[in-house]
N, C-alpha and C positions, 0 to 999 in steps of 0.2 A: 645578726640573725634575722631571718624572715619570719614574720608572724603568719598565723593561719590565714589572715585576711590577705596577705601578700601572695601566698602560694596559690590561692584559688584562681586569680587571673592568669598566672603562669601556666597552671594545668589546663585551663580552658584554651589558652593560646596554643599550647602544644597539641591539644586535641584538634583544634581548628586547622593547624598546619598539617597534621596527619590526615585529616579528612580531605584537605585540598590535594595532598599528595596522592591519595587514593583516586580522587577524581582525575588527576593528571594521568595516572596510569590507565584509567578507563577511557577517557576522551580528552585529549590534550586541548582541543579547541574550546571545549566547555570550561576546562580548568583555566585556560588562558583568559577567557572572557570574564570569569568570576574574579580572578586575582586582579586583573587590570581594572575592572569596574570598581572593586573594593578600594583600590589605591586612588582612583580618580575621585570617588565620592569623599574619601577622607581628606584628600588634598584640597578639594574645593571647600569642604567644611572648615578646614583649618584657616584657609584664606578668609572666609566669611567671618569667622570669629575675630580674627585680628584686624580685619578692615573695620569692623563695627566697633572695636574697642581700642582703636589707634590713639584716641585722645587720652586714654587712661594709662598708656604705656610710657615708661620713663625712657626707653630707648627704642630704636627701630629694628633691633636684631630679629625679633620674631616676625615683624611685618615683612622684612626682606625674605625670610624663609617662606612666609606665606605666599609672597609673589612667585617665588621659585616653584612652590607646590602647585599654584594655580596654573601657571603656563606649562609646567611639566605635565600636569593633568590634561591640559588641552591637547598637547601633542601625543600623550598616551592614548587619548580618545581616537586620534587619527590612526595610531598604531593598532588599536583593536579592529577598527573597520577595514584597514588595509591589509590585515593579516591574511595569508592564504587560507581560503575556505570560507571567509566572511563574504557577504553579498554586496557591501557598499562599493567596493572596487573590484568587480569580478575578474579583471585582467591582471590584477596585482600578483607579482610572483615572489614577494618577500622584500624586494628592494625598497619600495615605498614605505613599508611598515618599519623596517630598520632605520631608514632615514629619519622618520618621525621620532622613533625611540631614541636615536642618538641626540637629537635636539632636546628632547625631554630630559635625558640624563645630564646634558650640559646645563640646562636651566637649574636643576636641583643641586648638582654638585658645585657649580660656580656660585650659586646663591648662598650656599653654606659658607663658602670662603668669604664672600662679600658681606655676609651678615655680621661678621666679627668687626668689620670696619665701622659699624654703627652700634657697637656694644655700649659705648658711652655717649652717644649723641643721636639726635633724631634725623630723620630723612623726610623730604617732602613727599607725601604719599601720592599725590596727583602726578608729580613729575616722574616718580619712580614707575607708576603705572604706565605712563606714556612711553618711557624708555623700554620697558618690558614688552609693551605692545608693538613698538616699532621693530624691535629685534624679532618678534614673532612673525610680523608681516614679511620681513626680509627673508626669514627662514622658509616660510611657506612659498614665497615666490621662487626661491632657489630650488625647492623640492619639486614643485609642480611644473616648473619651466625646464627642468632637466639640468640646471647648473650645478646643483648639489651633487657631490661625488657619490658614486655607487657604493652602497653598503652591503649589497648581496647580489650575486650573479648566479643565474641558473647553471647548474653543472659545476660551478666552482665553489659556491658557498659564501661564507663571510669574507669580505674583502679586507685588504690591508688598511684602508681608510677607516673602516669600522673598528678595527682593533686599535688603531691610533686614537680614535675618538674615545674608546673605552679607557685607554691608558690615561688620557687627559682627565676623565672623570675620576679615575682611581687616584690620580695625583692630587686632585682637588680635595678629595675626601681625606687623604693623608695630611694635607696641609691644614684642613679643618680640625683634624684630631690634634695636631701640634698646637694650634691656636686655642683649642678648648682646654688642653692640659695646662697651657701657660696662664689661662684666665679662669682656672677652676675656682678661684676664690670669689668670683662674681656670681656663682650659682650655688644654690642649696645642694646639699650632698645628694639628695634623691634625684633632683633634676639633672645634676651633673652625670650621674651614673646612667640615667636613661638616655641623655644626649650622647654619651660615649657609645652605648649600645646601638643607637640609631646610626651613627656614622660608620661603625664597624659593619653593620648589616648592609648599608648602602655600598660600602667598599667591596664586600664579598660578592654582592649581586653583580657589580660591574666586572669584577675580576673573573668570576665564573663565566659570565657572558663572553669575555674575551677569548676563552678557550673553547667555546661552543663551536661545533662544526656544521650544525644544521639548525632548522627552525623549530623543531619540536622534540629534541632529544632530552636525555636525563639532565644535561647541564642547564637547559632552558627551564626545566621544572625547578631545579635548585635555585636558579636566579629569581624566578617568580616568587618562590617561598621567602627568599631573603628580602625581596621588595615588600611583600606583605608584612613581614616582621618589622622592617624599617618604618613603614608608614604607620604601623600600630604604635611604635615607639615615639614617632613624631606627635601623634595624637596624645600619648601619655604625657609627653613633655609639656604640651600646651595646657593640659588640664592641671598638671602639678606646679605650673609656674606660680600659682597663687592668685589667680584672677578671681578674687572673692566677689567683687562687685558685679562683674559681667556674667556671673554664674547664671542668673535668671535669664539673661539674653541667650546664653548657650542652650539652656534648657528649652526655651521657646523655639529656637531654631531647629533643635533636634526633634521636637514635637511636630513642628511643621513638616520637616523632612519625612518623619514617620507617616504623617497623614497623607503626604503626597505619594509615598511608596504604596500605602494601602489603596489609594485611588488608582494608581498604576496597576497594581495587582488585580483589582476588580475589573479594570478595563481589559487587561490581558486575559483574564478568565472568560470574560464575555466574548472577546475575539476568538479565543480557543474554542468555545462552544459553537460559535458561528462557523468557524472553519471546519470543525468536525461535522457539523450538520451539512455543510456544503460538500465535504468529501463523501459523506454518506449518500447524498442526493446524486452526486456524479457517478458513484458506484451503481446505484439503482438505475440511473439513466443508461449506463453502459449495458446493464443486463436487459433493459427494455429494448434498446437498440439492437442488441444481439438477437433477441427473439424476433423482433420485427423483420430484420434482414433474413433470418432463417425461415420465417413464415413466407416472405416474398419468394425465396428460392423454392420452397416446397410447394406452396399453393399456386404459384404462377409459372415461374420459369420451368420447373421440372414437369409440370402438367402440360405446358405448351410443347415441351420437347417430346413427351410421350404421345400427345395428340398428333404432333407432326410425324412421328414414327408410324402411327397407325394409318395416317393418310397416305404416307409413302407406300405402305404395304398394299393398300387398295390400288394405288396408281401403278405399282409394279406388276400386278397380276395381268396377264394377257399381253404384256409388252414384249418387244423383241429382246434378244439376249444382251445387246449392248445397253439398253435401258435398264434391264434387270441388274446388270453388273453395277451401273451407276447408282441405282437405288440401294443396292447392298452396301456400297461404299459410304453413301450418305447416312444409312442406318447405323453403320459402325461409328461414324463421327458423332451421331446423336447419342449412341450408347455411351461413348466416352464422355460426352458433355454431361450426361445424366450422372455418371459415376463421380465426376469431379464435383458437380453441384451437390450431390448427396453427401459427399465427404465434407464439403464446406459447411453444409447445413448442420451436420453432426458436431463439427468443431465449434460453430457459433452457439448453438443451443439445441441439444439433442431432443427431438420430439418425444422420445420415450419417457423422458423425465417429466414432461408436462402431462403426458397422457396416462402413464402408469405409476407415477410417483417416484419418491426418492430411492426406495429400495431397488426397483427395476432400473433406475438410472445408474445407480452405483454398480449393479451387476453388469450393465452394458459398458460402463467405464472400465471395469476390470478387464473385460475381454478386449476392449479397444487398446488399452495400455499394452496388453500382450501382443496384439497384432501390429501396432505401430512402433512400439518402443522395446519390444522383447522383455517387458517387465511382467513377471507372474505376480498376480495379486491374490492373496488368500483372503477370502471374504467370510466374515462372520456377522451376518445381518439379522437382527431381530425383526419381528413383525411389529412395526410402529404405527400402523394405521395411516389415516389420511393426515397430511400436514399442509399448512398454508403454502401456497406456491412460492412465496417469497422465502420462506425457511428452506424449502427443498432446493431452490436455486442457489442460495448462499452456501449451503452445506455441500452441494455438488461441486460448485466452483472451487470451494476451499479444498475438497478432496482431490480434484484434478490438479490444482496448483501444487499441492504437497506431494502428490505422486510424481508429477513432472520434476519437482526438485529432487526426489529420490533418484530418479534416472540421471539427472544432470550433475548433482553434487555428491550424493552418497555412494555412487559407483556400485550399485547393487543390481541384481537380476530378479529380486523378489522383494515383496513388501506385504504387510498385513493390514487390512482395513476392517474395522469393526464398527458396528452401529448398534447401540443398545440404550435402554432406559435405565438411568441410575438416579435414585433418590428424587424422583419426580422431574428429572431433566433428561434431555436427549444428549448422548455423548457419542461423538464420532472421533475415533482414534486411528492414526496411521503410524505404523512403526516399521523400521527396517534395521538391519544389522550391518549397516555400512560403516564408513569411516568416522562418522560422528563429527561433532564440532562443539565449540564453547559458545553457548547462547549469549554470554556477556560480550563476546568478541564480534558479534554480528555487525556488519556495516550499518551505520545510521542511515535513515531514509535520505536519499539524494546523494550520498557519497559515491562518487564514480558511477552514478546512474543506477545504484543498487538499492535494495531494501524495500522496493515498492510492493513486492509480492506479499510478504508477510504483513506489511502495513495495510494493504488493501483488505486482506483477510480480517485483520483485527477491526478495521473500521466497519466492515459489513457486519461482523458479529456484534459490534457495539450497538448497532441499530436494532438488533434482535434481543439485546440484553444478555448476550453471551460473551465468552472469552476464549482465548487461545493460550494453552499452556505448553511450553517447550521443555522437554527433558532430553538432554543429550550431553555427551562428553566425548572428547577425541578418542577414537578407537573403540567406543562402546555403543555405537549405533545411535539412532534417534527415535523419539516418540513425540508425536504432536497430538494433543488432546483438546478437542473442541467441545465446549459445553454450552448448550442453549436451553432455555425453558421450553417445555413441551406445550404446544398450542395446536390442538387438532382442528382441522378444517371441517366444517359441517358437511356431512355426506349428502349428496343429492339423491334423494329417494325418488325413484321413478316406478310408478305402479304398472306392472305388466298387465294386470287385470283391467285397469282403467283404459289402457291403450286398446286392448282387444275388444272391450265393451264398446268403445267409441267407433272403431273401424271395422268390427266384425260384421260380415254379411254371410248369408248361406253359402257354403262351399260350392264351388263350381264342380262340374263333372271331372273326374280324374282324366289325365291325358291318355289319348289312345296311343298304344305303342308304335304303330307304323306312321305316326305323324311326326312333324318336325319337333326338335327340342325347343320347348317354350322357355325363353330366357328373359330374366329381368336384370338390368344393370343398375347398381346402386353406387354412385360416386358423387361427391360434392363439387366436382369440377366439370363444368359443361363441356369443355374441349375434350376431356377424356371420355365422357359419356357419349358424345357425338362420334368421336373417333372409333371407340370400341363398337358402337352400334353399326357404323358403316362397314368396318372390317368383318364383323361377325354376320351381318345381314347378307354379305356376299357369299357366305357359305350356304350351300344348298340345303343343308339339313338343320339349320338353326334359324329360329324365328324370334326376334327381339320383340317381346310383347309389352315391355314397360321400362321406364327410366325413373330412377329415384335420386333426389338430390341430398338426402340425409337418411339416417337410420330410421327415423319415424315414418318417412314416406315408404321406405322399403318394407316395413311391417304392414303398412296400410295396403300397398299394392299386392303383397303376398297373400294377405287375407282375402282380397277380392279376386285375384286372378289364379291363384294356386299354380305358380310356374313349376317347371321341372328343375331348373337350375337358376341360382342367383349368384351373380358376381358382386361380392360385397367388399367395398373399400374399408380398410381398417379404421382410418381417421375421418370422421364425419361430424358435423355439428348436430345439435339437438339430441341425437342418440348415436353413439359410436358403433362401429361395425361389430365389435364383440358382443355388446348387449343386444343389438338387433338380431344377430345370429342366434344367440341363446333363446330369445323370446320366440323367434320363428320356429326353431327346431322343437321347442316345447309344445307348440300347437300343431305343427305340420312336420313330423319327423321324416316324411318321405321326400321333402324338398331338399335337394342337394345345394349346398352353399360352398362356393369357392372364394377364399379370402384374397384380397388384392391390396398391395401397398407399394409405395415407392422404396421401402426399406426391406432389407433381407434379414433383420434380426430374428434369431431363433425364438426370442421371448414373444414376439408378435405372432409368429407362426403357431407356437404352442398355445397362446391365449385363444386364437381363432379355433384351433382344433379342440381345445377344452370346451369351447362354447358350442361345438357341434359341426364345425366346418369340415368338409371332406378333404380339402386341399388348400394350399396357400402358395400364391405365386406373386412375383414382382411385376409391376406394370412395364418395367423396362426390359423384361425378358422377351424371348422370341414369341411372336404371335402364334406360331405353330404349337408351342407348349400349352398355351391357353386353350386353343381349339381342341387339342387332344384331350385335355382334362375335361372339357365339356362333353366330348363324345364318349368318354368312358361312362358317363352317367346315362347316356342313351342306351348303352349296352346293359346297364343295370335295370333300366325300365323294360327292355325287351325280353329279359330272362323270365 
């Protein structure tokens, strides 16, 4: 009968095997690495014990088994690194791994048979080590030179040679069982039973491997579990042999191994922290580069294209019909270039996100998903105030990635996006009623080039102290919940009174109705200011009286010159077009302001109109539309 003390390790062993089996079902490569690493560590530890206690042993049976474990462990190590999916041998297809595993199995099985030859006599440890080493060198040379027969072929699977090799190992274990039973009197009862269990476990391992048809199926999992059990029994045998005197040495070796493992874990944790920091910095660098490229496109290329279009308009006036037709064709090409550049800018880093905040950016994203991917996005957005730009960018990019996944994987035409404050944190959730999936079955990062999207989201959220929660099941849709701590950005307060106190002078005389329309152009791009000025100055009824490079200059010039009309760019430094419009209209309600931008978003147009603008036009539109808008104001003055 087994005592309570005996049942405890059995129960723990069964729980360990069950845990490994669960790991194998979840990720075979991880399971494979854990089980093989466990076997290698135990095998090497067994050899170390008996090598250091060889002078105390009455026979060399255990030392021979220790040699078999050592060299079997060495080839098992090659088996781990050469296994498909590991990075040591990236071109390995399974053949190299099984060749190494075959040699390892022969080392262990044949050593078990050979060990009984030294049951009653000793062996020369140094000579035995040299013999085992020579055989290992020959086997390695045969494997890496291509002489060793194939054990696995792509498209075919396990070869006949591999099955023959496993049959040899099984035969050796059966022979060892017969020899053990015949010499059972040489062992204590407890040691004999454990050795019997060891050989049976090894036999089952190789027998199951012989019927396996692939590299990672159910049979492979069972074979690995049998190997783990067998190695555990080997360890128990060596402990139960009765090595009373070497016990202190064993304890010290284990303590040293534990300390080494702790040091390795500490190093791994440090490396993990460093790699995570590097991944975060790469992510932030990507966002900075995206915005830099978008800014180059918007602030330089698009403005140059617009300026070129204005210049063409001036050159085309008064020219012959052939020249006018050529000018028109070039203008159409410029319009198409502006459209493509504008679309690319929005994909890289939408300006509205940086200018109007996360809520406006998400509203724009919802409309763009509908326009480009036919995905209707139901928006439920709370007023969250000003957020740090880094937080807004990370949440926007996460929302875009998850909505794109809904289109690509969920097979839906609608999704719901909500943004709200929950328990002092900011919560962004995206849900759909698509096909759903099992979150536990998601590909690991790098498997078949997948997994980087969610990995990137998690890494970016980690930098903000946030997290991503995935709730999904097959056939039940998906819900992604992002939570980050709220950190409001300091609002930039700009005193309107101080601006007008600084730049205010006595108002000029109001414009005379029969005079030209007095116009001010406010744009932060010189090429656009000059282009617009040339085009509009060629109109007989428009007089360009001032140019402003930012919103503050627009306020200053308006205060001094009291123009009839101001062309106000939406995005400008120092003071943007919306604020400048609001401030000017508060002081001079009769001044007409027309908003200008490279973008056509309704949010920008509405923001300008809410501030007091009479109209909103795109710079890339027909120049005639801009001239007509200005002339409408002349009619207002003459009434």
